[in-house]
N, C-alpha and C positions, 0 to 999 in steps of 0.2 A: 164592796158592791158584789150583792150576791149573781151567782151565776144567773139566776131568771132577767135579772135587770141589766146583765152586760149586750143581750141582744136588742134591750129598748134603747139604746145607744147610738151613735156613730161618731166616729172622728172625724171631722171637717179639714179638709184643705183648702184656705182659701186665699184667691185669686184676687188683690186687691187694685183695681185695676186706677191708675189715673187718668181723666177724663184728658182726651185729645192728646196722649202720649202713647210711645207702646214700653213705657214704664208701669213695673208693679212693687207694690213694699213686702219687702223680706224679715226674715230674720234670720239674724247673723251669727252663725257657730262658730268660732275660729275664721277660717278664709274662706269659711264656703256660704252661698245663700240658699235660704230655703222657705218653704210656703208657710205662712203663718194657720197653726191648727189650735183646733176648740173643739169642743165634743160637744154633741147635742142630742138629745132626745128627738127620736123618731115619726112618732105618734103624735107629736106636737107642730104649731106653724112654725116651721123651719126657718124660713125667710124672716120671720118677725125671732127667733129663737138669734139667729146669725146678725141681726143690726143689732140686737140689744147687747150681746156677748164683742162683738169689733168696739160700740162705744165706751163700754164698762173696761174691757180690757185693754184697748189704744187708743182711747179717747177721740175716736175717728166717727165721723159720721158717715153712711154708707147707703146704697140702695143697691137689693141684692137681684140681678140679671137674671141669673139661672144656678140649677143645683144639677149635677151628676151623681148618680149612683147611690140616691140617698135610701132607698127601699133596698137595695139588694147588697150593696158592699158594708164590708166593717169601714170601709173608708169613702169618705164623700168628697167631690170638691166643689164649690162655689165660687159663680163670679160675680162680685160687686164692682159697684162704681165708687169711688171715693168721691164724697163731696168736700170733705175737709182740705184746704190749699195746702197745709205743712202735713209733713210724713209723720205716721201715728208712732206715740212711745212706742223706744226700743225695735222701731222699722225702721230700714232702710229702703230707699227709691233706688230701681236698678232695672236693667234691660230684662225681658222674661228671659231674653239667652244666657244670663248673668248667673241664672239658678242653679244649684247643686245638679249633677247627674240623674234622672227618674223622679223629677219634683212635679214635672207633668207629663203625661203621656204623650208623646210623638204624635195620636190623633186629636191631642187636644189643643195642641200648640196651633 
C-alpha cells in the first residue's frame, strides 16, 4: 500500500459484547486472549464497514454502539453488540477481564 493511502486506513480493535452478560468475543493466540482487529477506511461509513467485515470474517450479525478515536489515531476501538447467539468463527467467549494486558485502555473498561 503506498504511503499516501496508509493514512486513509485505521486498524480497529473490536469489543464484541454479548448482550446481557459481561462477556466479549476474543481471538486466542497461544494462551492469551486478544480483541479481534480489522482494517477500515477512515473516510467511509465506519459503522457500515464494521458490520460488513464482522459478518464476513466471523459470521456474526452485530450493531455498532460506538467508535472511539477513529479520526485521530492509527488504532481505534469499536463497541458492537453481537446479535448472533453463538460465538463467531474462530472467536472465544470470555469475561472482559480475561483479555491480555493492554488490550483495553483502563479508562475504557
